[in-house]
C-alpha positions in Angstrom: -8.5 9.2 4.7 -8.5 5.3 4.1 -7.1 3.6 1.2 -10.4 2.7 0.3 -10.9 6.3 -0.3 -7.5 7.3 -1.5 -8.1 4.8 -4.1 -12.2 5.5 -4.8 -10.7 9.5 -5.3 -7.7 8.5 -7.4 -9.5 5.7 -9.7 -13.4 6.0 -10.6 -13.4 9.3 -9.7 -9.7 10.8 -11.1 -10.7 9.0 -14.0 -13.2 10.6 -15.4 -10.7 13.9 -15.3 -7.4 12.2 -16.2 -7.6 9.7 -18.6 -9.1 11.7 -21.4 -6.5 14.4 -20.8 -3.6 11.4 -20.9 -4.9 9.9 -23.9 -4.9 13.3 -26.0 -1.2 13.7 -24.6 -0.6 10.2 -25.7 -2.2 10.6 -29.2 -1.8 14.3 -30.2 1.6 14.9 -32.3 3.2 11.3 -30.8 4.9 8.6 -32.3 3.1 5.4 -32.7 4.5 3.4 -29.8 2.6 6.4 -27.2 -0.2 5.1 -28.6 0.0 1.5 -28.2 1.5 2.2 -24.5 -1.9 4.2 -23.8 -4.2 2.0 -25.5 -4.0 -1.2 -23.0 -3.9 1.1 -20.1 -6.7 2.8 -21.6 -8.6 -0.4 -21.9 -8.2 -1.5 -18.2 -9.5 1.8 -16.7 -12.3 1.9 -18.5 -13.1 -2.1 -17.9 -12.2 -1.1 -14.3 -14.3 2.1 -14.1 -17.4 0.8 -15.6 -17.2 -2.5 -13.2 -17.1 -0.5 -10.1 -20.0 1.9 -11.0 -21.8 -1.5 -11.5 -21.2 -3.2 -8.5 -21.5 0.3 -6.7 -25.1 0.2 -7.9 -25.8 -3.6 -7.0 -24.2 -2.2 -3.1 -26.4 0.9 -3.3 -30.0 -1.9 -4.6 -28.9 -4.0 -1.1 -28.7 -0.4 0.9 -32.0 0.8 -0.7 -33.3 -2.1 0.2 -32.0 -1.9 3.9 -30.4 -4.9 3.7 -26.7 -5.4 4.5 -24.3 -5.2 1.7 -22.7 -8.7 1.0 -18.7 -8.6 1.7 -18.4 -9.8 -1.9 -20.1 -7.0 -3.3 -18.0 -4.9 -0.9 -15.1 -6.9 -1.8 -15.3 -6.4 -5.3 -16.0 -2.8 -5.5 -12.9 -2.2 -3.7 -10.8 -4.2 -5.9 -12.5 -2.7 -9.4 -11.6 0.8 -7.5 -7.9 -0.4 -6.8 -7.4 -1.1 -10.2 -8.8 1.5 -11.5 -6.6 3.5 -9.5 -3.5 1.7 -10.5 -4.3 2.2 -14.5 -4.9 5.9 -14.0 -1.9 6.4 -12.3 0.2 4.1 -14.9 -1.7 6.5 -18.0 -0.3 9.5 -16.6 3.1 8.2 -15.4 3.1 7.0 -19.2 1.5 10.3 -21.0 4.2 12.3 -18.9 7.3 10.2 -19.9 6.1 10.1 -23.5 5.8 13.9 -23.4 8.9 14.5 -21.7 11.0 12.3 -24.0 9.7 12.9 -27.6 11.5 14.9 -29.5 9.9 17.2 -32.0 10.6 17.0 -35.3 9.1 20.5 -36.3 12.2 22.4 -34.9 10.8 23.2 -31.4 13.3 22.4 -28.5 13.4 18.6 -26.9 11.6 18.9 -23.6 14.1 16.2 -21.8 17.6 17.2 -21.1 
């Protein structure tokens, strides 16, 4: 598997599953700072996800017309996939660290040591 394949699986494909779960983990019964950390990451994730699929559609149009895909379109697609992958990983890390460090006020034990 190449770097491009990994960034595609982690980014645009993984974002459809991971992003909603991470946002739920950051918002439900968490302190306000968790939402403030997750909101910008989610915005980057959504913009890069939409951008990737838009550029992918342009590349598909070239391929469908039996024309070579321009290098600029391919490079832009790879950049969007990479940004989406980084935002997805950062969102998951933020959600996990927030979940581990939050002290519950309802009597449940603290999750981190």
